[in-house]
N, CA, C and O of each residue as an XYZ file, in Angstrom:
788
protein
N      21.584     17.980    168.278
C      22.724     18.562    167.581
C      24.024     18.005    168.163
O      24.276     18.135    169.361
N      24.841     17.391    167.321
C      26.095     16.817    167.786
C      27.138     17.895    168.051
O      27.273     18.857    167.294
N      27.872     17.708    169.148
C      28.946     18.627    169.512
C      30.154     17.824    169.977
O      30.033     16.653    170.335
N      31.310     18.461    169.968
C      32.517     17.830    170.482
C      32.292     17.390    171.931
O      31.696     18.110    172.732
N      32.778     16.205    172.240
C      32.527     15.634    173.565
C      33.100     16.485    174.686
O      32.523     16.541    175.772
N      34.240     17.158    174.440
C      34.917     17.895    175.517
C      34.128     19.099    176.022
O      34.361     19.575    177.133
N      33.196     19.591    175.210
C      32.568     20.877    175.551
C      31.239     20.742    176.282
O      30.702     21.742    176.758
N      30.702     19.549    176.384
C      29.306     19.407    176.817
C      29.149     19.561    178.330
O      28.916     18.588    179.047
N      29.281     20.788    178.793
C      29.103     21.043    180.229
C      27.909     21.956    180.505
O      27.606     22.255    181.660
N      27.226     22.401    179.432
C      26.092     23.305    179.611
C      26.494     24.655    180.164
O      25.648     25.414    180.638
N      27.783     24.960    180.108
C      28.271     26.203    180.698
C      29.328     26.886    179.854
O      29.177     27.014    178.639
N      30.414     27.330    180.508
C      31.426     28.147    179.845
C      32.105     27.429    178.692
O      32.316     28.020    177.633
N      32.449     26.160    178.883
C      33.123     25.420    177.817
C      32.237     25.288    176.584
O      32.705     25.416    175.453
N      30.967     25.032    176.815
C      30.052     24.842    175.693
C      29.825     26.146    174.936
O      29.773     26.153    173.706
N      29.690     27.236    175.662
C      29.526     28.542    175.014
C      30.765     28.899    174.206
O      30.666     29.365    173.071
N      31.933     28.677    174.800
C      33.206     28.942    174.113
C      33.299     28.101    172.841
O      33.683     28.611    171.789
N      32.954     26.827    172.930
C      32.957     25.935    171.779
C      31.997     26.413    170.697
O      32.350     26.448    169.518
N      30.790     26.779    171.095
C      29.750     27.140    170.136
C      30.015     28.485    169.449
O      29.622     28.684    168.300
N      30.677     29.400    170.150
C      30.787     30.771    169.645
C      32.183     31.165    169.162
O      32.317     32.054    168.322
N      33.226     30.509    169.688
C      34.576     30.996    169.390
C      35.543     29.939    168.886
O      36.237     30.173    167.896
N      35.609     28.796    169.529
C      36.690     27.845    169.299
C      36.696     27.318    167.870
O      35.691     26.812    167.368
N      37.852     27.450    167.229
C      38.035     26.869    165.907
C      37.620     27.742    164.747
O      37.808     27.353    163.594
N      37.056     28.921    165.016
C      36.665     29.831    163.931
C      37.911     30.585    163.461
O      38.579     31.212    164.284
N      38.248     30.548    162.170
C      39.428     31.257    161.681
C      39.433     32.719    162.111
O      38.491     33.473    161.867
N      40.531     33.086    162.759
C      40.635     34.369    163.454
C      41.652     35.258    162.751
O      42.779     34.841    162.484
N      41.238     36.495    162.454
C      42.133     37.445    161.783
C      42.170     38.791    162.509
O      42.665     39.780    161.969
N      41.653     38.821    163.710
C      41.645     40.041    164.520
C      42.790     39.958    165.533
O      42.835     39.038    166.349
N      43.712     40.919    165.479
C      44.908     40.826    166.314
C      44.632     40.934    167.802
O      45.305     40.283    168.602
N      43.674     41.729    168.181
C      43.390     41.837    169.613
C      42.882     40.501    170.165
O      43.254     40.090    171.265
N      42.044     39.845    169.400
C      41.550     38.537    169.820
C      42.654     37.486    169.746
O      42.713     36.584    170.582
N      43.521     37.597    168.756
C      44.678     36.697    168.691
C      45.516     36.829    169.968
O      45.935     35.828    170.548
N      45.750     38.054    170.391
C      46.552     38.269    171.592
C      45.838     37.711    172.822
O      46.462     37.091    173.683
N      44.539     37.935    172.898
C      43.779     37.407    174.025
C      43.858     35.883    174.082
O      44.160     35.312    175.130
N      43.591     35.238    172.969
C      43.631     33.778    172.943
C      45.021     33.251    173.296
O      45.164     32.299    174.064
N      46.040     33.889    172.722
C      47.404     33.431    172.959
C      47.799     33.609    174.420
O      48.471     32.749    174.990
N      47.389     34.716    175.029
C      47.757     34.957    176.424
C      46.920     34.112    177.389
O      47.381     33.791    178.484
N      45.709     33.755    176.998
C      44.954     32.788    177.799
C      45.700     31.459    177.842
O      45.724     30.784    178.871
N      46.305     31.092    176.723
C      47.099     29.859    176.698
C      48.318     29.968    177.613
O      48.684     29.006    178.288
N      48.936     31.137    177.631
C      50.084     31.367    178.526
C      49.651     31.207    179.981
O      50.323     30.534    180.762
N      48.539     31.819    180.341
C      48.064     31.754    181.724
C      47.606     30.340    182.087
O      47.665     29.943    183.251
N      47.147     29.582    181.083
C      46.612     28.249    181.338
C      47.696     27.233    181.669
O      47.420     26.230    182.327
N      48.911     27.475    181.228
C      50.002     26.508    181.362
C      50.018     25.847    182.747
O      50.267     26.502    183.759
N      49.745     24.522    182.768
C      49.722     23.772    184.011
C      48.393     23.795    184.744
O      48.252     23.161    185.790
N      47.418     24.515    184.211
C      46.097     24.633    184.850
C      45.020     24.165    183.872
O      45.323     23.796    182.737
N      43.767     24.181    184.315
C      42.684     23.713    183.446
C      42.132     24.850    182.589
O      42.151     26.014    182.989
N      41.637     24.489    181.394
C      41.063     25.496    180.508
C      39.777     26.076    181.102
O      39.495     27.262    180.932
N      39.006     25.250    181.792
C      37.780     25.754    182.422
C      38.104     26.880    183.396
O      37.381     27.873    183.469
N      39.183     26.723    184.135
C      39.593     27.776    185.073
C      39.918     29.064    184.326
O      39.611     30.154    184.809
N      40.534     28.948    183.153
C      40.861     30.144    182.362
C      39.592     30.870    181.938
O      39.518     32.098    181.987
N      38.596     30.094    181.522
C      37.340     30.728    181.109
C      36.661     31.412    182.296
O      36.056     32.473    182.145
N      36.763     30.800    183.470
C      36.174     31.410    184.668
C      36.880     32.704    185.045
O      36.261     33.619    185.589
N      38.164     32.780    184.757
C      38.960     33.948    185.137
C      39.140     34.947    183.987
O      39.871     35.929    184.118
N      38.482     34.690    182.885
C      38.700     35.505    181.688
C      38.422     36.986    181.927
O      39.194     37.836    181.482
N      37.345     37.304    182.615
C      37.041     38.714    182.870
C      38.073     39.344    183.799
O      38.386     40.528    183.670
N      38.597     38.566    184.726
C      39.674     39.065    185.585
C      40.905     39.376    184.747
O      41.532     40.421    184.924
N      41.249     38.482    183.845
C      42.395     38.714    182.962
C      42.180     39.967    182.120
O      43.096     40.771    181.946
N      40.973     40.126    181.603
C      40.686     41.319    180.789
C      40.867     42.597    181.606
O      41.391     43.593    181.108
N      40.430     42.559    182.857
C      40.588     43.727    183.725
C      42.060     43.998    184.021
O      42.494     45.150    184.052
N      42.812     42.945    184.234
C      44.233     43.087    184.571
C      45.076     43.552    183.390
O      46.013     44.333    183.554
N      44.736     43.070    182.205
C      45.563     43.323    181.024
C      44.894     44.262    180.020
O      45.010     44.070    178.810
N      44.201     45.268    180.524
C      43.650     46.354    179.697
C      42.823     45.825    178.529
O      42.943     46.297    177.399
N      41.977     44.828    178.828
C      41.137     44.264    177.774
C      41.946     43.584    176.678
O      41.492     43.466    175.540
N      43.155     43.139    177.031
C      44.092     42.521    176.094
C      44.462     43.466    174.951
O      44.661     43.041    173.813
N      44.549     44.745    175.278
C      45.084     45.736    174.337
C      46.602     45.618    174.377
O      47.245     46.113    175.302
N      47.162     44.968    173.384
C      48.604     44.659    173.398
C      49.469     45.919    173.443
O      50.570     45.889    173.992
N      48.987     47.023    172.875
C      49.760     48.267    172.930
C      49.895     48.753    174.369
O      50.972     49.168    174.797
N      48.796     48.695    175.105
C      48.837     49.132    176.505
C      49.648     48.151    177.353
O      50.441     48.566    178.199
N      49.452     46.870    177.129
C      50.159     45.864    177.932
C      51.665     45.961    177.689
O      52.453     45.775    178.617
N      52.065     46.246    176.463
C      53.492     46.358    176.138
C      54.167     47.466    176.936
O      55.380     47.436    177.142
N      53.390     48.435    177.384
C      53.948     49.567    178.141
C      53.914     49.348    179.651
O      54.351     50.217    180.405
N      53.403     48.204    180.103
C      53.324     47.927    181.541
C      54.718     47.863    182.162
O      55.698     47.511    181.506
N      54.774     48.213    183.442
C      56.026     48.234    184.200
C      55.927     47.265    185.376
O      54.922     46.574    185.544
N      56.982     47.228    186.181
C      56.973     46.378    187.378
C      55.849     46.781    188.336
O      55.308     45.942    189.057
N      55.506     48.065    188.334
C      54.391     48.524    189.177
C      53.090     47.855    188.737
O      52.246     47.520    189.568
N      52.935     47.665    187.437
C      51.746     46.985    186.927
C      51.747     45.514    187.304
O      50.696     44.938    187.582
N      52.940     44.900    187.313
C      53.029     43.499    187.739
C      52.513     43.365    189.162
O      51.716     42.474    189.456
N      52.964     44.247    190.047
C      52.519     44.215    191.450
C      51.021     44.467    191.560
O      50.326     43.806    192.331
N      50.531     45.429    190.782
C      49.097     45.733    190.787
C      48.291     44.503    190.382
O      47.318     44.145    191.045
N      48.698     43.864    189.299
C      47.979     42.708    188.770
C      47.972     41.566    189.775
O      46.948     40.908    189.963
N      49.102     41.328    190.418
C      49.208     40.218    191.362
C      48.330     40.404    192.592
O      48.054     39.449    193.318
N      47.893     41.642    192.822
C      47.036     41.929    193.971
C      45.555     42.017    193.629
O      44.732     42.308    194.496
N      45.212     41.764    192.362
C      43.810     41.789    191.948
C      43.124     40.505    192.443
O      43.633     39.408    192.213
N      41.979     40.633    193.118
C      41.252     39.438    193.572
C      40.923     38.513    192.399
O      40.586     38.976    191.308
N      41.022     37.210    192.634
C      40.701     36.177    191.650
C      41.783     35.995    190.580
O      41.630     35.171    189.679
N      42.876     36.763    190.678
C      43.941     36.653    189.684
C      44.865     35.489    190.022
O      45.072     35.166    191.191
N      45.417     34.864    188.983
C      46.444     33.843    189.178
C      47.719     34.549    189.621
O      48.229     35.419    188.916
N      48.223     34.181    190.770
C      49.343     34.918    191.346
C      50.683     34.302    190.942
O      51.414     33.748    191.763
N      50.969     34.419    189.672
C      52.231     33.927    189.124
C      52.997     35.096    188.500
O      52.690     35.511    187.383
N      53.981     35.622    189.209
C      54.758     36.727    188.642
C      55.379     36.376    187.294
O      55.460     37.226    186.408
N      55.819     35.124    187.133
C      56.452     34.720    185.878
C      55.461     34.767    184.716
O      55.815     35.194    183.617
N      54.238     34.336    184.950
C      53.232     34.373    183.882
C      52.829     35.808    183.551
O      52.667     36.158    182.383
N      52.670     36.630    184.578
C      52.294     38.027    184.341
C      53.389     38.727    183.548
O      53.105     39.455    182.597
N      54.630     38.508    183.937
C      55.746     39.124    183.197
C      55.832     38.560    181.781
O      56.199     39.277    180.850
N      55.495     37.281    181.612
C      55.505     36.684    180.274
C      54.477     37.351    179.370
O      54.755     37.600    178.197
N      53.295     37.640    179.902
C      52.263     38.310    179.102
C      52.749     39.688    178.660
O      52.549     40.078    177.510
N      53.382     40.420    179.564
C      53.897     41.756    179.220
C      55.010     41.642    178.178
O      55.029     42.382    177.194
N      55.925     40.719    178.402
C      56.998     40.481    177.430
C      56.419     40.113    176.066
O      56.862     40.618    175.034
N      55.424     39.225    176.075
C      54.847     38.762    174.818
C      54.107     39.868    174.085
O      54.060     39.870    172.855
N      53.530     40.807    174.821
C      52.878     41.949    174.176
C      53.907     42.765    173.393
O      53.620     43.246    172.297
N      55.092     42.915    173.955
C      56.154     43.660    173.266
C      56.615     42.912    172.022
O      56.838     43.518    170.974
N      56.757     41.590    172.139
C      57.167     40.785    170.983
C      56.064     40.743    169.925
O      56.340     40.734    168.726
N      54.824     40.719    170.380
C      53.659     40.771    169.497
C      53.697     42.048    168.661
O      53.431     42.020    167.459
N      54.031     43.169    169.308
C      54.129     44.456    168.617
C      55.252     44.441    167.574
O      55.119     45.029    166.500
N      56.340     43.775    167.896
C      57.453     43.687    166.950
C      57.033     42.915    165.700
O      57.379     43.294    164.581
N      56.289     41.834    165.900
C      55.799     41.066    164.750
C      54.832     41.893    163.922
O      54.876     41.850    162.692
N      53.966     42.640    164.573
C      53.033     43.515    163.845
C      53.788     44.537    163.001
O      53.408     44.830    161.867
N      54.848     45.067    163.568
C      55.634     46.060    162.832
C      56.274     45.435    161.593
O      56.361     46.074    160.544
N      56.716     44.196    161.715
C      57.390     43.525    160.606
C      56.420     43.001    159.555
O      56.701     43.097    158.360
N      55.280     42.445    159.977
C      54.368     41.772    159.052
C      53.069     42.535    158.791
O      52.271     42.123    157.950
N      52.855     43.626    159.493
C      51.619     44.393    159.331
C      50.556     43.988    160.329
O      49.775     44.822    160.786
N      50.523     42.708    160.670
C      49.628     42.205    161.708
C      50.166     40.874    162.199
O      50.902     40.187    161.490
N      49.792     40.518    163.419
C      50.176     39.202    163.931
C      49.457     38.118    163.145
O      50.018     37.055    162.880
N      48.210     38.393    162.772
C      47.444     37.415    162.003
C      48.126     37.094    160.683
O      48.179     35.932    160.279
N      48.652     38.118    160.003
C      49.358     37.881    158.741
C      50.582     36.998    158.964
O      50.870     36.107    158.165
N      51.297     37.256    160.055
C      52.449     36.429    160.415
C      52.040     34.975    160.624
O      52.684     34.061    160.109
N      50.965     34.768    161.385
C      50.566     33.420    161.759
C      49.995     32.637    160.583
O      50.343     31.475    160.375
N      49.120     33.277    159.818
C      48.439     32.567    158.734
C      49.365     32.240    157.572
O      49.014     31.432    156.712
N      50.538     32.853    157.533
C      51.459     32.513    156.460
C      51.966     31.072    156.597
O      52.414     30.469    155.622
N      51.889     30.528    157.818
C      52.326     29.147    158.034
C      51.407     28.142    157.326
O      51.832     27.028    157.018
N      50.162     28.526    157.069
C      49.216     27.628    156.386
C      48.744     28.211    155.054
O      47.770     27.737    154.471
N      49.442     29.242    154.582
C      49.047     29.907    153.332
C      47.594     30.362    153.366
O      46.890     30.316    152.357
N      47.154     30.806    154.554
C      45.805     31.344    154.694
C      44.704     30.306    154.755
O      43.522     30.646    154.720
N      45.090     29.029    154.847
C      44.088     27.958    154.868
C      43.995     27.322    156.248
O      44.942     27.347    157.034
N      42.831     26.755    156.518
C      42.627     25.985    157.744
C      42.954     24.532    157.447
O      42.395     23.934    156.528
N      43.857     23.973    158.227
C      44.273     22.594    158.003
C      43.328     21.610    158.699
O      42.932     21.803    159.849
N      42.985     20.556    157.969
C      42.212     19.445    158.513
C      43.090     18.201    158.428
O      43.563     17.838    157.351
N      43.300     17.558    159.562
C      44.115     16.354    159.622
C      43.205     15.144    159.854
O      42.754     14.934    160.980
N      42.925     14.349    158.829
C      42.041     13.186    159.007
C      42.510     12.229    160.099
O      41.684     11.571    160.733
N      43.817     12.140    160.329
C      44.320     11.215    161.351
C      43.892     11.623    162.762
O      43.904     10.805    163.681
N      43.515     12.891    162.926
C      43.075     13.341    164.248
C      41.749     12.710    164.655
O      41.356     12.781    165.819
N      41.067     12.099    163.710
C      39.800     11.420    164.026
C      40.045     10.158    164.843
O      39.185      9.712    165.603
N      41.247      9.590    164.668
C      41.551      8.335    165.359
C      42.754      8.432    166.288
O      42.954      7.569    167.142
N      43.553      9.477    166.123
C      44.748      9.627    166.948
C      44.717     10.983    167.650
O      44.639     12.028    167.004
N      44.780     10.952    168.989
C      44.781     12.198    169.751
C      46.184     12.792    169.735
O      47.164     12.091    169.988
N      46.276     14.069    169.441
C      47.581     14.733    169.444
C      47.505     16.006    170.274
O      46.449     16.630    170.382
N      48.632     16.381    170.855
C      48.724     17.622    171.625
C      49.692     18.598    170.981
O      49.807     19.749    171.404
N      50.396     18.121    169.939
C      51.322     18.963    169.185
C      51.552     18.284    167.847
O      51.272     17.094    167.698
N      52.054     19.020    166.881
C      52.389     18.400    165.607
C      53.491     19.214    164.916
O      54.035     20.153    165.498
N      53.808     18.853    163.691
C      54.895     19.527    162.984
C      54.603     21.019    162.809
O      55.512     21.845    162.897
N      53.340     21.363    162.562
C      52.979     22.765    162.396
C      53.185     23.542    163.688
O      53.779     24.620    163.672
N      52.706     23.014    164.799
C      52.872     23.733    166.071
C      54.339     23.787    166.483
O      54.775     24.764    167.092
N      55.108     22.737    166.155
C      56.552     22.767    166.427
C      57.205     23.936    165.686
O      58.029     24.656    166.249
N      56.829     24.113    164.427
C      57.422     25.151    163.593
C      57.033     26.549    164.085
O      57.882     27.435    164.191
N      55.743     26.739    164.385
C      55.283     28.047    164.864
C      55.907     28.367    166.216
O      56.375     29.484    166.438
N      55.915     27.395    167.118
C      56.481     27.616    168.453
C      57.957     27.962    168.369
O      58.431     28.847    169.081
N      58.686     27.270    167.502
C      60.123     27.544    167.365
C      60.355     28.976    166.911
O      61.286     29.631    167.382
N      59.528     29.466    166.010
C      59.713     30.841    165.550
C      59.334     31.845    166.635
O      60.026     32.844    166.831
N      58.239     31.580    167.336
C      57.838     32.488    168.407
C      58.893     32.542    169.515
O      59.248     33.623    169.984
N      59.390     31.380    169.930
C      60.429     31.341    170.967
C      61.691     32.043    170.461
O      62.349     32.770    171.205
N      62.015     31.817    169.199
C      63.177     32.475    168.618
C      63.043     33.986    168.581
O      64.042     34.706    168.576
N      61.812     34.462    168.555
C      61.556     35.899    168.566
C      61.382     36.442    169.980
O      61.087     37.623    170.162
N      61.567     35.569    170.998
C      61.579     36.037    172.375
C      60.308     35.842    173.166
O      60.217     36.306    174.302
N      59.301     35.153    172.587
C      58.080     34.880    173.342
C      58.373     33.882    174.458
O      59.266     33.043    174.341
N      57.611     33.988    175.535
C      57.790     33.101    176.684
C      56.503     32.322    176.968
O      55.405     32.771    176.640
N      56.660     31.137    177.589
C      55.544     30.253    177.944
C      54.752     29.815    176.718
O      53.537     29.628    176.792
N      55.440     29.651    175.592
C      54.750     29.251    174.368
C      55.499     28.113    173.685
O      56.111     28.300    172.634
N      55.443     26.928    174.299
C      55.991     25.745    173.666
C      55.023     25.179    172.647
O      53.949     25.736    172.422
N      55.405     24.069    172.032
C      54.619     23.504    170.945
C      53.215     23.079    171.378
O      52.262     23.244    170.616
N      53.073     22.539    172.580
C      51.753     22.102    173.047
C      50.828     23.302    173.234
O      49.663     23.264    172.839
N      51.350     24.353    173.830
C      50.564     25.583    174.024
C      50.193     26.195    172.687
O      49.060     26.634    172.492
N      51.145     26.227    171.766
C      50.887     26.795    170.443
C      49.860     25.952    169.683
O      49.014     26.499    168.976
N      49.929     24.630    169.822
C      48.948     23.775    169.154
C      47.531     24.142    169.606
O      46.618     24.238    168.786
N      47.358     24.344    170.901
C      46.045     24.744    171.421
C      45.594     26.061    170.811
O      44.414     26.249    170.516
N      46.554     26.982    170.620
C      46.187     28.261    170.010
C      45.801     28.075    168.542
O      44.843     28.690    168.073
N      46.524     27.248    167.828
C      46.198     27.014    166.421
C      44.807     26.399    166.268
O      44.095     26.695    165.308
N      44.423     25.544    167.213
C      43.062     25.002    167.225
C      42.050     26.125    167.493
O      41.067     26.274    166.767
N      42.305     26.900    168.532
C      41.361     27.937    168.944
C      41.178     28.994    167.863
O      40.068     29.478    167.638
N      42.289     29.353    167.187
C      42.263     30.430    166.193
C      41.910     29.935    164.796
O      41.935     30.711    163.841
N      41.581     28.644    164.667
C      41.061     28.128    163.417
C      42.077     27.796    162.348
O      41.699     27.572    161.198
N      43.362     27.756    162.690
C      44.352     27.317    161.710
C      44.326     25.803    161.572
O      44.668     25.256    160.524
N      43.918     25.134    162.641
C      43.704     23.695    162.623
C      42.244     23.438    163.007
O      41.783     23.888    164.056
N      41.525     22.715    162.153
C      40.120     22.420    162.423
C      40.030     21.071    163.132
O      40.062     20.016    162.498
N      39.920     21.125    164.449
C      39.876     19.908    165.250
C      38.522     19.668    165.908
O      38.418     18.870    166.839
N      37.476     20.359    165.427
C      36.141     19.938    165.845
C      35.946     18.500    165.376
O      36.410     18.127    164.299
N      35.261     17.696    166.181
C      34.988     16.328    165.773
C      34.175     16.341    164.471
O      33.319     17.208    164.295
N      34.427     15.396    163.561
C      33.777     15.423    162.240
C      32.256     15.457    162.281
O      31.625     15.996    161.372
N      31.650     14.880    163.340
C      30.183     14.902    163.407
C      29.661     16.083    164.227
O      28.457     16.206    164.451
N      30.575     16.951    164.672
C      30.162     18.176    165.380
C      29.605     19.170    164.365
O      30.173     19.339    163.286
N      28.519     19.813    164.698
C      27.888     20.736    163.741
C      28.803     21.887    163.367
O      28.679     22.456    162.282
N      29.727     22.236    164.265
C      30.652     23.348    163.984
C      31.668     22.962    162.912
O      32.117     23.824    162.157
N      32.035     21.691    162.829
C      32.971     21.252    161.790
C      32.411     21.599    160.418
O      33.089     22.223    159.602
N      31.186     21.197    160.173
C      30.563     21.440    158.866
C      30.407     22.934    158.595
O      30.641     23.389    157.475
N      30.015     23.695    159.610
C      29.836     25.143    159.435
C      31.138     25.815    159.035
O      31.175     26.611    158.096
N      32.200     25.492    159.750
C      33.494     26.135    159.488
C      34.059     25.689    158.144
O      34.568     26.507    157.378
N      33.968     24.385    157.856
C      34.493     23.864    156.594
C      33.774     24.468    155.389
O      34.364     24.619    154.319
N      32.509     24.810    155.564
C      31.733     25.380    154.460
C      32.037     26.856    154.232
O      31.863     27.362    153.124
N      32.489     27.543    155.271
C      32.646     29.001    155.190
C      34.071     29.457    154.915
O      34.275     30.584    154.463
N      35.054     28.615    155.174
C      36.445     29.042    155.093
C      37.258     28.092    154.228
O      36.921     26.914    154.114
N      38.338     28.601    153.610
C      39.178     27.708    152.796
C      39.926     26.707    153.666
O      40.622     27.090    154.607
N      39.780     25.432    153.352
C      40.439     24.394    154.133
C      41.397     23.607    153.242
O      41.280     23.604    152.017
N      42.329     22.953    153.886
C      43.267     22.073    153.180
C      43.399     20.790    153.985
O      43.776     20.816    155.156
N      43.087     19.682    153.355
C      43.170     18.387    154.022
C      44.610     17.890    153.968
O      45.217     17.829    152.899
N      45.151     17.534    155.137
C      46.547     17.102    155.243
C      46.591     15.600    155.473
O      46.769     15.135    156.599
N      46.429     14.863    154.412
C      46.401     13.400    154.492
C      47.748     12.859    154.962
O      48.803     13.329    154.535
N      47.699     11.874    155.840
C      48.914     11.201    156.276
C      49.754     11.940    157.297
O      50.739     11.400    157.800
N      49.374     13.173    157.609
C      50.137     13.976    158.563
C      49.450     13.985    159.921
O      48.228     13.872    160.016
N      50.250     14.122    160.959
C      49.700     14.369    162.284
C      49.683     15.864    162.550
O      49.254     16.296    163.621
């Protein structure tokens, strides 16, 4: 069975690839989890994030954005003292800040997912040029990141947002011969973006 080359470690990356990555996501709690994993990952490896995922869940109330939005400086100190936690006060405060901004978007749009999917009209974008050209950001991630930053989100530049769009299935970047590409393309509405990066 063919799989994306990046995931073949027989461990956490492969499980994440097989079960979660790239599947169109409409659950807000999972959206928040994925987005905050990207925040914590900034400057670090994704494998490390997967290894620390349960620690993050323990620190951030299972990524319950309502609870995280109510965290105080006392919670920041508590989190920074949890064994195995990334000890970055700026990242921890960013997650709390982002939970509050996440709640504001939910109030305005009904859900964060509704806000996000409006950028692609509810479709998963497939970029044929990604088969031959590696990209870490594109016009779509630039646009989403600009709006999120404009709404007060932190640690969410275009590169980080691009990774989230891949993970949450707005961009289908499984390799074309990966079995997950065919599965996802068959189950969800896709739109091919010819000529675009």
